Residue, then its C-alpha position, 0 to 999 in steps of 0.5 A: x500499499x503507498x503512503x499519500x500521506x505527506x501528498x495529501x496534507x499539501x493539498x489540504x493545505x492549498x485547499x485551506x489557502x484557497x477556499x472556494x464558496x458552493x458552486x464556486x469550486x472550480x480550484x477545487x474540482x479542478x484540483x480533485x478531478x486532475x488527480x484521479x485522472x492521473x490515477x486513472x480512475x474513472x470520472x463520471x460525468x454529471x454536467x454540473x460546473x463544480x463537483x467531481x464523481x467517480x468509480x472505482x471496482x468491477x466487481x458484482x457485488x454491493x456498490x457503495x456511496x462515499x461523499x464528500x463535501x468541497x466547499x468554504x464559508x464567507x468568513x475571514x479566518x483568523x488562526x494564525x497558520x502558515x496556510x491560512x486562507x489569503x482569500x479575503x471573507x473567504x475560509x474553511x470553517x467547516x473542514x470541508x478542505x479536510x473532507x476532500x483530501x481524506x476522501x481523495x486519499x481514500x479513492x487513491x487506496x482503493x484504486x490500489x487494491x481495484x481488481x480485489x474489490x468485491x464490488x464497486x465504490x461511488x465516489x462523490x466530491x460535492x459542492x455548495x453543502x453551505x448552500x443546502x444545495x449540492x447534494x439534490x442538485x447531484x442528486x438530480x443528475x442520475x448519478x446516485x442510482x446505483x449505490x445500495x448504501x452511502x457513507x458520509x465523514x466530517x471533521x469533528x472538533x470536540x474529538x481529538x485526532x485517533x477519535x472517531x465518533x459514530x451514533x446508531x439512529x438519528x444524529x443530525x436534524x431535518x432543516x425546514x425553513x419558513x416566511x410569513x407575511x403579515x399583511x394589514x392596512x397601514x395608518x397614520x400611527x395617530x389612528x390606529x383604529x383606521x387601519x388594521x395594525x400588523x405588528x401586534x398580529x406579528x407579536x402574538x404570532x410569534x409567541x403561538x409559534x412557541x407553543x408548538x414546540x412547548x405544547x404539542x411535541x412530546x416534551x422527549x422529542x428534540x424538536x425546534x422552531x426559532x424565529x430569528x427574523x422580524x421585521x415590521x415598519x420604516x419610521x415612528x409615526x406609520x402603521x405599517x401595511x406589512x410585517x414579516x417573520x422568518x425562521x427555521x423548524x428542526x425534528x428528528x421525526x419525519x411525523x414529527x417533521x410533518x406534523x409540526x409544519x401542519x401544526x404551523x399553518x393551523x397556527x397562522x390561520x387561527x392568529x390572523x382570523x381573530x385579528x381580521x389580518x391576512x397571511x402569506x406562508x412559504x415554507x422551504x423543505x429543507x434536507x432530512x434528517x440524518x439516520x445512522x443505519x444501526x448495522x452500518x454502525x456497528x460495522x464501522x465501529x468494528x473496522x475502528x476498532x480494528x484499525x485502532x481508533x478510539x470510538x465514542x459515542x457522537x452527539x445528536x445535534x439539531x444543525x442539519x446536513x444535506x448528505x441526507x439527501x443520499x439516504x432519500x434521492x432517487x429511493x430511500x436507503x441505508x446509510x451512515x454519517x461518520x465524525x472524525x476526530x479532528x481536535x482544534x478547540x474551536x467549533x465549526x463555523x468560528x474565525x479560529x477553526x482549525x483541524x489537526x492534520x495527524x487525522x488526515x491520513x488515519x481517515x483516509x486509511x479508515x474510509x477505505x477499509x470501511x468501504x470495502x468492508x460494506x461491500x463484502x457484508x452479508x445483506 
């Protein structure tokens, strides 16, 4: 087995120093594509301007899907690194540079063993995870039809290098977004009786929506509804025509997700009816919850312990991850999202976020070993 450690470290540092935002990952795409071509790895064309999909293996057994994301965030880096971002206002604050380099290493290792692989690996280097759009765009191309199971990875600063986080069941939440425009009748601030003020309607609605979680959902269920943006009016002496609220709903269960959405519509309609106002609801269904298959979780833990990794239970989070799209598109299928300990001390999306490079090469080896073990696993 060749050792790609230094090459992957160099790639990681280059990607970190030159971050690219979602659907702008042109140089990242070029670098990954060129290295895969150099290794003789089959590229699967998607027609998308960024991102890369490749396939390895000719065995008649199971096809396994692997996914890494590539995009950076629109924020300035404050970490003092020799390979610090040199692009103002952009940085890899979520470890996607690590994901890309680690997955490329896994691809090179799998290519070395291509003749012995019992199945096939479809590897996705995905654009625009941070925009919550990349996975859907990839799925819409039709290239995800073949894999029977899908595996994703993510850096995890809470665990040090050499540690993996695994947990069966729901690990990340569905992400839905709402916008409600409340329409009243404008008037002079001195004559509120001549209009219909949408501001108290907005206030009543915000309070009413909070009861969905506190009074309509099982207290043991992880459900969140947050109103994060409220806006009305332009100045001190005018009652406005409209008011607007925006926010997000997070759930771990598809049935509860549907029930919360139904309750949300009823609450809005009821409050507006009480005040005589009108409402327009824009509900944007985001990615579903990430659900780790128990059998694949057990397999991943077995492989990890054989390789000398420490395995801990990863925490559930109401944060979202569009890796879940791979578990539903084009059909529902089992999958697993693995947290790879990368240390650093600062949470993702923090300007001081860093990744311990010592985690990179072991991660590549683990992904490759896990993929091959999954190909061999009995149904």
